[in-house]
C-alpha positions in Angstrom: 34.2 84.3 86.2 32.9 83.6 82.8 31.5 80.2 81.9 33.8 78.7 79.4 32.8 76.0 77.0 36.1 74.2 77.5 38.1 73.1 80.5 41.7 72.9 81.6 42.7 76.4 80.6 46.0 77.5 82.0 48.8 79.9 81.1 51.3 77.7 79.2 53.9 80.3 78.2 54.7 83.9 77.3 56.4 84.3 73.9 59.3 86.8 73.8 60.8 87.8 70.4 64.6 88.0 70.5 67.4 88.4 68.1 69.6 85.7 69.5 68.1 82.8 71.5 71.4 81.6 73.0 72.4 85.0 74.2 68.9 85.7 75.6 68.7 82.4 77.4 72.0 83.0 79.0 70.8 86.4 80.2 67.6 85.0 81.7 69.6 82.2 83.4 72.1 84.6 84.9 69.8 87.4 85.9 66.6 85.6 87.0 67.5 81.9 87.5 65.6 80.5 84.5 66.5 77.0 83.4 66.5 75.9 79.8 63.9 73.1 79.3 64.1 72.4 75.6 66.6 72.4 72.8 66.2 75.1 70.1 63.4 73.9 68.0 63.1 74.8 64.3 59.5 75.4 63.2 59.4 76.1 59.5 55.5 76.5 59.6 55.9 79.4 62.0 59.2 80.5 60.3 60.8 80.5 63.7 63.3 79.1 66.1 62.0 78.6 69.6 63.4 77.5 73.0 61.5 77.1 76.3 62.8 78.2 79.7 61.2 78.0 83.1 61.9 79.2 86.6 62.6 76.3 88.9 59.2 76.8 90.8 57.4 78.3 87.8 54.0 76.9 86.6 54.5 78.1 83.0 57.3 78.6 80.5 59.0 81.5 78.8 59.3 80.9 75.1 62.2 82.6 73.3 61.4 83.1 69.6 63.7 84.2 66.8 63.1 84.5 63.1 64.5 81.5 61.1 65.9 83.9 58.6 65.7 87.5 57.2 62.5 86.7 55.2 60.6 85.0 58.0 57.3 86.3 59.3 58.9 87.4 62.5 61.9 89.3 60.9 59.8 92.6 60.5 58.5 92.4 64.1 62.0 92.0 65.4 63.2 95.0 63.3 60.6 97.0 65.2 62.1 96.0 68.5 61.0 92.5 69.4 59.9 92.0 73.0 56.6 90.6 74.2 55.1 88.6 71.3 52.2 86.5 72.6 50.5 84.7 75.4 49.7 81.0 75.1 47.1 79.1 77.0 46.8 75.3 77.2 43.1 74.3 76.6 41.0 71.2 76.1 39.2 70.7 73.8 40.9 72.9 71.3 38.0 73.2 68.9 35.6 74.5 71.6 38.2 77.0 72.7 38.6 78.2 69.1 34.8 78.5 68.7 34.7 80.5 72.0 37.3 83.0 70.9 35.7 83.4 67.4 32.3 84.1 69.1 33.9 86.7 71.3 35.2 88.6 68.3 38.8 87.4 68.2 40.2 87.1 64.6 41.4 83.5 63.9 44.9 83.7 62.3 45.1 79.9 61.7 43.1 76.8 62.0 44.3 74.2 64.5 47.5 72.7 63.1 50.2 70.3 64.3 52.9 72.0 66.5 56.6 71.2 66.2 57.3 72.2 69.8 54.4 70.0 71.1 54.5 66.6 69.2 51.1 65.1 68.9 49.3 68.3 69.8 47.9 71.2 67.8 48.0 75.0 68.1 45.8 77.8 66.9 46.4 81.5 66.7 44.1 84.5 67.3 44.3 88.3 67.5 42.1 90.7 69.3 41.1 94.2 68.3 44.1 95.7 70.0 46.4 93.4 67.9 47.3 91.2 70.9 48.4 87.7 69.8 46.9 84.7 71.5 48.2 81.1 70.9 46.1 78.1 72.1 47.8 74.8 72.6 46.0 71.6 72.9 46.4 69.9 76.3 48.1 66.6 76.2 51.3 64.6 76.9 54.8 65.9 77.3 57.0 67.5 76.3 56.0 70.8 77.7 52.6 69.7 79.2 51.0 71.7 82.0 49.4 68.6 83.5 52.8 67.0 83.9 54.5 70.2 85.0 51.9 70.9 87.7 52.2 67.3 89.1 56.0 67.8 89.5 55.7 71.1 91.4 
């Protein structure tokens, strides 16, 4: 395993781009037993609406993402079919994780910025050479904190 210059890395969520969050959440609940764990959150900075679901014994979340309108950044991606959008890892400290991914050749898409879905915490976005999107979320307090989720399991 690689020596990482940061600690507390863990899979936080998988982002899934969908046309209708309510319809998709209902399908995940009925077919797989997911439970809705957040309200639909409007995130104008990301031009998105998001909602988090989790399997009852799951150690990470599923994030349903929908464009917040026809001109949002995600509207074009959804027109191409949607589906898997990104993986998000919770890390601490965020700056050292960002430095690590830059040094490994990942393209930073945003500097750390406050996150609507994670009050008091920041996120940063990266893309690798294969165009895979990676979100980093700063470890911290609830809502949607791995530290508190793992204690409850």
